[in-house]
N, C-alpha and C positions, 0 to 999 in steps of 0.2 A: 380821494386825496385832497381836493380843494377843501381848504378849512381845517383839514385834520380832525375829523370827528372823534369822540372817546373810542377808545378800543372796546369792543364787544367780547362776550364770552364766545367760544368755539359753537356752543349750542344754539345761541341766540342767532348767531352770524349765519348758521347753516340753514335755520328755519326762515330767516328773512331773505336769504339769498335764492333759496329754492322756490320761494313764493314769488320773486322780482322776475326769475327767468321764465319767459313765456314757455309753454309745452313741457314745463317741469314742475307744475304745482303739485301740492300734495294730493288732491284728488285724481291727478294723473299717473301719481306714481303707486304701482301696485304694493300692497302690504307685504311684510317680510315673508309670510306664508304664501302669498298669491305668487310672489317672486320665485321661491324655492319651487312651487309645483309647476310654474310655467317653465322654468330653466330645466327642470328635471325631464321635461316631456319635450324639449326643444328638438327639433328636426335639424341637427347641425350638419347633417350630410347633404342638405339642400344645396343649391348652386351658389352658396356664400351669402345669401341675403339673410337679414336679421328675422326673417319670418320664424315663428317658433311652432306653428300649426298649419293644417291645411287651409283652415280659414284665414290666417295672416297671409300665406301666398297668394290666396285669391285677392285679398283686398290690395296686396302690392301689385297684383296684374291690373286694378282698376285705378289706382292713384295717378296723379299727374307727373309724379316724379319718383322714380325709384332710387332707393339708396345705393352707394357703392357696396362691394362685396365686403363682409365682416372682418376678412383677413386685412383687406386693404385699409379699413378704418383702423385696425388694430396698429397697423405699422404707421399710420398718419397721427395717431392720438396717443395717449398715455392712458387709455381705458383699457381694462380687460374686457375679454368677449362677454362675460356676464353683465358687467356694467353697461356695455353697449347695448345689449338686448334689453334691460331694463329701461334704459333712456329712450330708447326706439318704441318701446311700448306707450310710453308716457307722451312722446312726441306725436306718434300716431293718434292717439286718443284725442289729443287738441288740434292736430292739423291732419286730417284724414287725406288731404290732397298730396301730402307729402312736403308740402311747402308752405311757408307763411309770408304773406306780403306785408307792406309797412302799416296798413290801416288795421289789419288783424292784430299786428303786433302791439299796436297803441291801444286797441281794445282789451287785450289781455292785460297790458301792464297798468291801466287805468283802473282796473278794478281792486288794485292794492294801494292805490292813492285817491280814494273818493274823497278826501278833504281838499284836494288840489287839481290842479291841472298838469298831468304827466305827459302830454302829448309831445311836447317839444323835446324833452329829455329822451322820451321814448323813440323819436326819430334818430337822435344823435345815436343811441345805442344800438338800434336797427343798422344804422349805417356802419357801425363797428363789426357787426356780425356779418353783414353782407359783403364780405371781402371782395367779390368778383363785380360788385356793383351792378347787379342785374335786376334789383329791385324785388329780390325776394331771398329768403332765408331758408335753405333746404336743412336736411338733417345733418348733412355732412358740414355746412357752415356752423351749425349748431353746436356739434360735438367739437368741431376744431377749435371753436372760440372758447367753450367751456374748459376743454383739455388745457388750453393755454393759461386761463384764468385760475383754474383749480390744481392743476399738476405741473405747471410750467415752473422754469426757474424764476428767481426774482428778476432778472433781466427781461425774461419773457413776459411776466406780468406788467412790469413796467413800461415795457414797449407797446402792450396793448392798451394800457391806459394812455399813453401818449398818442397813439391813434384815435383814440375816442376823443380826446380833447382838440387834436388837429382837423377841424372841421373841415376844412378845403384841401387836406391831404397834400399839402406843399412842403412839408418837412419841418414846420416850425409853428409854434404857437403863439398867436398874437393876443394882446389883451382884449381885442374885441371878440376873438373867438372863446377866450376864458369867461369873459362877462357874459356872453351868451349862454355858455353852461351854466354858470352861477345862477343866473337869472332863471334857467329852467329848472334847477334844483329847488330854489326857493318856491317857483310857482307848484312844484310837484308837492312839496311838503304842505303848502298852504297855510292854514290856521295852525298847524302844529309846529311850526318853525320854533326854535327856541335858541336864543332869546327872540322875543317877538321880531317880526319883520320890520326891518326899517329900510327906507327906500334907499339909502346910500349903501346898505349892507353889502349886496353884492360887489359893488365896486371896491369896497374896503377888502373884501376877501380877494380880488384880483390884484389890487396893489401888494398885498401881503404875499400873494403867489410870486409876483414878478421879483418883489425884493429878495425874495429867497433863491428863485430858480435863475432870474436873468443875471448871470454872472458879468458878463462885459457890458451890461446896460445898455445895449443896442436896440431895446424895445420888443425883441421876440426871445422865445426859449426854443432852442434847439433840442434834439433828442439827447446829444451830449450833456448838455446842461441839465436836462431834466434826470437823466440817469444819475448823474454825479451828485445832484442835490438831493434826489430820494434816498440814494443810498448812504447819505450822511445823516439821515433823519430817523432817529430811533421809532418814533411814533409811526411814520410810514412803513418801516420795515417790520414792526410787529403787527401792522394792519395786512400787509402782505401775507406773513406767515399764518395769519389766522385762516386763510383759505386752504391750507393743508388739510387733506383727508376730510374735506366738507361732505363728500359722498363716498 
């Protein structure tokens, strides 16, 4: 949302989005033929977990964290049984322990921004996924956030974005918080920022953001102001709709 970048095609957005999400990178997601073979042989009569073989059940018995039952995750998210199975296989490949901590999250994320420093933005994103603030992201945390981003209503997605920007989780976004976000984005993009990075650019983005969003000019943006402003912005609405059917 900050800066309203140009709208990308669905295909480009899908490829970029899946790369950015830890435990959901291309090498972690089985091919279509592999997915069909795995799903065809899935032992769905097991105690509800996403194990699709005896080997998977053994691995689940050795991990630090067991995922919730498949039926429960279906009820809590907007993913189908098959989608959850494929997502879990990818997650397990990247995170054998069943959870990912902040440092691991940052390491995974940094691989896709070698030209810059993505550590600060990755921390902000990690905190948005870590909804119970226990210092780790489980598979449940991961698919819950992913479900909101990809399958939620426009309001669901905007609320998730607001939570990302509200760094101290006090219910409003300050200029200092948005400046931290913008600086982290510029740091992450590094030498590939366009136009070329200028020292005052992040602050200019923040001023534009508040000019548009801070309706009552009190120096903070509330969730109500954020939702109202975004819903009236055609570029933002188009960007939100691009997440439909990403997976």
